[in-house]
C-alpha positions, -999 to 999 in steps of 0.1 A, spaced: -565 600 -606 -565 628 -631 -569 618 -668 -559 636 -700 -556 628 -736 -520 639 -741 -494 646 -714 -464 666 -725 -433 667 -703 -412 698 -708 -422 734 -713 -395 743 -738 -400 750 -775 -407 714 -784 -432 708 -757 -451 741 -763 -451 735 -801 -467 701 -795 -493 715 -772 -503 742 -797 -512 714 -822 -528 690 -797 -549 715 -779 -560 732 -811 -572 697 -823 -594 695 -792 -573 671 -772 -572 675 -734 -536 686 -731 -515 690 -700 -479 702 -700 -457 696 -669 -423 711 -662 -410 744 -650 -391 772 -667 -367 756 -693 -331 766 -697 -339 785 -729 -362 809 -710 -333 831 -700 -323 867 -709 -298 857 -736 -305 870 -771 -317 850 -801 -312 866 -835 -315 836 -858 -351 825 -853 -372 826 -885 -395 855 -889 -379 878 -862 -359 905 -878 -354 920 -843 -335 901 -816 -357 883 -790 -348 869 -757 -353 833 -748 -377 843 -721 -399 864 -744 -400 836 -770 -411 810 -744 -437 835 -729 -452 839 -764 -453 801 -769 -470 796 -735 -496 823 -743 -503 806 -777 -507 772 -762 -530 785 -734 -551 803 -761 -560 769 -775 -568 754 -741 -536 737 -731 -530 735 -693 -495 742 -680 -482 734 -645 -448 738 -628 -448 703 -614 -419 678 -616 -425 643 -628 -408 617 -607 -417 585 -625 -438 572 -655 -451 537 -662 -475 521 -686 -505 504 -671 -524 473 -680 -547 490 -705 -518 507 -723 -522 542 -709 -493 561 -693 -493 570 -656 -471 598 -645 -463 603 -608 -454 639 -598 -446 655 -565 -483 662 -561 -505 639 -581 -508 610 -605 -520 616 -640 -531 590 -666 -526 599 -703 -536 581 -735 -504 595 -752 -471 609 -739 -447 634 -755 -413 637 -740 -397 671 -746 -375 674 -716 -343 683 -732 -312 663 -723 -296 659 -689 -258 665 -688 -255 660 -650 -230 632 -640 -224 621 -605 -186 627 -606 -176 591 -597 -143 583 -613 -149 548 -625 -187 548 -628 -186 535 -664 -167 504 -653 -197 493 -633 -226 502 -655 -246 470 -660 -226 455 -631 -244 472 -602 -248 507 -615 -282 515 -629 -304 545 -639 -337 527 -636 -353 512 -604 -382 497 -622 -358 480 -647 -332 467 -623 -346 469 -587 -357 432 -590 -320 421 -593 -312 439 -560 -335 418 -538 -322 418 -503 -290 435 -513 -275 468 -499 -281 496 -524 -274 534 -526 -293 560 -545 -272 590 -557 -290 623 -558 -300 652 -537 -337 659 -544 -372 644 -545 -364 623 -576 -337 604 -556 -360 601 -525 -388 586 -546 -364 561 -562 -351 551 -528 -387 545 -515 -395 524 -546 -365 502 -539 -380 492 -506 -402 467 -525 -370 448 -533 -347 454 -503 -348 470 -469 -312 481 -471 -314 514 -489 -294 546 -485 -294 580 -503 -262 598 -510 -265 635 -519 -230 634 -534 -217 662 -513 -246 685 -521 -270 700 -496 -302 678 -499 -332 696 -514 -357 670 -504 -392 682 -495 -405 679 -460 -430 652 -470 -403 630 -486 -379 636 -457 -406 623 -434 -412 592 -456 -374 585 -457 -371 588 -419 -402 567 -414 -387 539 -435 -352 542 -419 -335 554 -451 -305 576 -442 -293 605 -464 -255 606 -465 -239 639 -474 -205 625 -482 -193 624 -518 -186 590 -535 -153 592 -553 -151 557 -567 -166 522 -568 -150 489 -559 -156 452 -566 -142 424 -586 -170 408 -607 -195 436 -599 -202 464 -575 -194 455 -539 -186 488 -522 -188 526 -527 -157 546 -516 -161 581 -503 -136 610 -506 -128 606 -469 -115 571 -477 -143 554 -459 -165 529 -477 -198 511 -473 -212 479 -488 -234 484 -518 -242 459 -546 -264 484 -564 -260 521 -571 -289 540 -587 -282 574 -602 -310 599 -597 -294 633 -597 -314 665 -600 -347 660 -618 -359 630 -637 -349 634 -674 -358 620 -707 -331 593 -702 -348 582 -669 -382 580 -685 -366 561 -715 -352 535 -692 -385 529 -673 -406 528 -704 -382 506 -724 -375 532 -751 -346 525 -775 -318 551 -770 -287 561 -788 -264 571 -760 -282 597 -740 -307 604 -768 -341 588 -776 -345 571 -809 -375 583 -830 -387 579 -866 -394 608 -889 -428 613 -872 -411 615 -837 -425 581 -828 -405 559 -803 -405 521 -803 -434 522 -777 -468 529 -792 -482 562 -778 -449 576 -767 -433 604 -788 -402 625 -783 -391 659 -796 -364 685 -792 -329 681 -777 -337 647 -761 -337 631 -796 -302 645 -803 -305 660 -838 -296 696 -846 -299 713 -811 -316 745 -822 -349 761 -812 -363 761 -847 -357 723 -850 -373 716 -816 -404 736 -827 -407 716 -859 -402 683 -841 -427 693 -815 -453 699 -843 -446 664 -857 -449 648 -823 -481 666 -816 -497 655 -849 -486 619 -843 -500 619 -807 -533 633 -820 -535 603 -844 -527 579 -817 -554 591 -794 -580 590 -822 -569 554 -831 -573 544 -794 -607 559 -793 -618 540 -825 -604 508 -811 -623 511 -778 -655 520 -797 -651 490 -820 -645 468 -790 -676 481 -772 -698 474 -802 -683 440 -811 
């Protein structure tokens, strides 16, 4: 397993700003994530210090170059799941590898993708979940459906097998974008991928069935939403972070309620501007540096006790 001091998820302004500080401080820093939404060709004319207009792509390219200059490593790899291990470190599972980090910075932005199910909210907490590691236990032996079209959904479905053999994936009317490896693992474990679109949910005291646009329905006592890529909200659920709606709660140093986990940028839901994300990234980077140093001192003291 690969090991780093600080793992940053998200290559937008907040993540790159964090990396500049952590790598410059000598921390082994890895940033995961692909091109952020801001890295487009639209023009930015209100960023401090730029009298000329700059594109989002150019600004991100400059940030990447600066982070690389100090030794930060960047990869376009998607994180599927994160958990905290028995020694308090954080283990991230990507499409390719597993990475252990002493500290974690979430800078993933905020997901606005909804599954388009009319009465989804009525069943949240009554069968609808966004976190397999949180709620999979309650679905032991029950039929469940994972809503999503990509590798994130496939991974969630495979994780559910430790609780129940009755698992299906529904791509919600989209063409599945599941990799060959994950397709093989789904087939090997007899997990079908349904291409129909779920229009509504049904049940009296909790979820009992999912109803498709065709009018057909199947039994399901659990529905796990895993659309697109894993987002800050998905990681917040699995790590037990306090949230305010879809945003992660942090203090003024960008610390979450879990020691060693920090968040910055749009995922904390303040003023959604690049300049704010850059500042929050710097604060998160500084706090993460201090956490790693504290962990090192604690381990050293333990070893000499």
